[in-house]
C-alpha positions in Angstrom: 126.4 -127.8 81.1 127.2 -129.3 77.9 128.1 -133.6 77.5 131.8 -133.9 79.8 134.4 -136.4 79.8 134.3 -137.4 84.3 137.3 -139.9 85.6 135.5 -140.1 89.6 137.8 -141.8 91.9 137.0 -144.3 94.6 133.2 -143.9 92.6 132.1 -147.7 93.5 130.3 -146.7 97.3 129.1 -143.3 99.4 129.9 -139.9 97.7 131.6 -141.2 94.8 128.7 -143.3 93.0 127.3 -140.3 93.8 128.8 -138.3 91.7 129.0 -141.1 89.7 124.6 -141.3 89.2 124.7 -137.6 89.0 126.5 -137.6 86.5 125.5 -140.2 84.2 122.1 -138.9 84.4 122.3 -135.7 83.5 123.8 -137.1 80.4 127.6 -137.0 80.7 130.2 -139.4 80.1 132.1 -141.5 83.1 134.5 -143.9 84.5 135.0 -144.7 87.9 137.7 -146.3 89.4 137.6 -149.1 93.1 138.7 -151.4 94.8 135.8 -154.2 95.2 134.4 -155.6 92.5 131.2 -156.3 93.3 130.2 -152.5 94.0 132.0 -151.2 90.9 129.7 -154.3 88.9 126.5 -152.5 90.8 127.0 -149.0 89.5 128.3 -149.6 86.5 125.7 -151.3 85.9 122.8 -148.9 87.2 124.5 -146.4 85.8 125.9 -147.3 82.5 129.0 -145.6 83.9 132.5 -147.7 83.0 134.0 -149.2 86.0 137.3 -150.3 86.4 139.5 -151.3 89.4 142.9 -149.2 90.6 144.2 -148.2 93.5 145.2 -144.6 93.0 147.1 -145.4 95.8 149.6 -147.2 93.1 151.0 -145.4 90.5 151.1 -148.1 87.7 147.9 -148.0 88.0 147.2 -145.1 87.3 148.9 -144.7 84.7 146.6 -148.0 83.2 143.0 -145.4 84.5 145.0 -142.6 83.0 145.1 -144.8 79.6 141.6 -146.6 80.1 140.1 -142.8 80.0 142.2 -142.1 76.2 140.7 -145.0 74.3 137.2 -145.2 76.4 136.6 -141.9 75.7 138.6 -139.6 74.3 140.3 -137.6 77.3 139.2 -136.1 80.0 137.1 -132.9 81.2 136.4 -134.0 84.7 138.7 -135.7 87.6 137.3 -135.9 90.6 140.0 -137.4 93.0 138.0 -138.5 96.1 139.7 -141.9 96.7 140.5 -142.0 100.4 141.7 -144.0 103.1 141.5 -143.7 107.2 143.7 -143.8 110.1 143.4 -142.1 113.2 145.4 -143.0 116.3 145.7 -141.1 119.8 149.5 -139.2 120.0 152.0 -141.5 121.2 150.2 -144.5 120.1 150.7 -143.4 115.8 151.9 -146.3 113.5 153.8 -144.4 111.3 153.8 -147.5 109.0 149.9 -146.8 108.9 150.4 -143.4 109.1 152.5 -143.3 105.7 149.9 -146.4 103.7 147.3 -143.1 104.5 149.6 -140.4 102.9 149.8 -142.8 100.3 146.7 -143.0 99.2 145.1 -140.5 100.0 148.7 -137.2 99.2 150.1 -139.3 96.8 147.8 -141.3 95.3 146.1 -138.0 93.9 149.5 -135.3 93.8 150.2 -139.4 91.3 147.2 -139.2 89.5 146.7 -135.6 88.9 150.3 -135.3 87.5 149.5 -137.4 84.9 145.6 -136.0 83.9 147.2 -132.4 83.9 149.0 -132.6 80.1 145.7 -133.5 78.4 143.4 -130.8 80.2 146.5 -128.7 79.7 146.2 -129.2 75.9 142.9 -128.6 76.2 143.1 -125.8 77.5 140.2 -126.5 79.8 139.4 -128.3 82.8 138.4 -129.4 86.0 139.2 -131.2 88.6 137.6 -131.9 92.1 139.6 -132.9 94.9 137.7 -133.7 98.0 139.8 -133.2 101.3 136.9 -132.6 104.5 136.4 -130.2 107.7 138.6 -132.6 109.8 141.2 -130.8 106.8 140.2 -127.3 108.5 140.4 -128.1 111.9 142.0 -130.6 114.3 140.4 -132.3 116.8 141.5 -135.4 119.1 142.7 -138.7 117.5 143.6 -137.0 113.8 147.0 -136.3 113.4 147.2 -138.6 110.6 144.2 -137.8 108.8 143.7 -134.1 109.5 146.8 -133.6 108.6 146.3 -135.5 104.8 143.0 -133.2 104.2 144.8 -130.4 105.3 147.5 -131.1 102.8 144.8 -131.4 100.5 143.8 -128.2 100.5 146.7 -126.7 100.3 148.2 -128.9 96.9 144.4 -127.7 95.6 146.3 -123.6 96.0 149.0 -124.9 94.6 147.4 -125.8 91.6 145.6 -123.4 91.5 147.9 -121.2 91.1 149.6 -122.6 88.1 146.4 -124.1 86.4 144.2 -121.1 85.7 146.3 -119.5 83.6 145.1 -123.1 81.7 142.2 -121.7 82.6 141.7 -125.2 84.7 139.2 -125.2 87.2 140.2 -126.1 91.0 138.1 -126.3 93.7 138.4 -128.4 97.7 134.9 -129.4 99.0 135.6 -130.4 102.2 132.0 -132.6 103.8 131.7 -132.6 107.3 130.3 -136.1 108.5 128.5 -138.3 105.7 126.5 -141.7 106.7 128.0 -143.7 104.4 130.0 -146.9 105.9 133.1 -145.8 104.5 136.3 -146.7 106.8 134.4 -149.0 108.0 132.9 -146.6 110.2 129.9 -148.0 113.2 127.3 -145.5 114.1 126.9 -143.1 110.8 123.1 -143.4 110.6 122.1 -140.1 112.0 119.5 -138.8 108.9 119.8 -135.8 110.3 123.6 -136.2 109.0 124.2 -134.8 105.6 123.7 -137.9 102.6 126.6 -139.0 100.1 123.9 -137.1 97.4 124.0 -133.8 99.4 127.8 -134.1 98.4 127.4 -135.0 94.9 125.6 -132.3 94.2 127.5 -129.6 95.4 130.3 -130.5 93.3 127.9 -131.1 89.8 126.9 -127.3 91.0 130.4 -126.4 91.4 130.9 -127.8 87.7 127.9 -125.7 87.3 129.1 -122.4 87.2 130.2 -120.7 84.1 133.7 -121.3 83.1 134.6 -118.2 83.9 134.7 -118.1 87.4 134.9 -120.6 90.5 135.1 -121.8 94.4 138.2 -122.4 95.7 136.7 -124.6 98.4 133.8 -125.0 99.5 133.0 -126.3 103.2 129.6 -128.4 103.7 127.7 -128.8 107.1 124.3 -130.4 108.2 122.3 -128.0 109.0 121.2 -129.5 112.1 122.7 -133.2 112.9 121.7 -132.8 116.3 118.6 -133.0 115.9 116.2 -136.0 117.2 113.8 -137.6 115.7 114.3 -138.4 111.0 115.6 -137.0 108.6 115.6 -135.7 105.3 117.2 -138.6 102.8 
């Protein structure tokens, strides 16, 4: 794959940070966003990528992010909509304001940012958009009304963009990971070494991007082979 200009949201930890590292190691130019100065600085220092403090759930910060990409990279070839939030609650106990905030981050934020990036890609008649959904967006689960609904929405949005953007040679892909052991969402008990690692998803994204431009994966789910296995796993 020839060198490309990446914009990765939520790139200061977890899947996003793993992808920043792989993209930089492969010789690509990367701008990534995050909300925590310490982790932004750490990933930027380790990789040489440019870290930008920005929240994709805020429209004005998305405008700033695209402007920074224009200034530093001259444009965007690959947009990875990775940033997301988490909220679980039982029906009958749902906080609707919390669900609205979740949709601002997981749905409206990626639509707003992509809305600002697509004109650049159309002008160059090429581009890749990777939307991080989840296997929670492929099936319902207990307590998952808010989060699963947001990830179902990401999958539906991805399909709409595919229909619109394929005539412009812009590929839009949805990646649906199963549970990945990161500290994302402040969740505990995610240290089973036989479950997925962030790098597994990052490698999947890089493999999808490496396909010949005439072909793409519309949607791809990624599962751990045997997450129930006892004993040490493989990193």
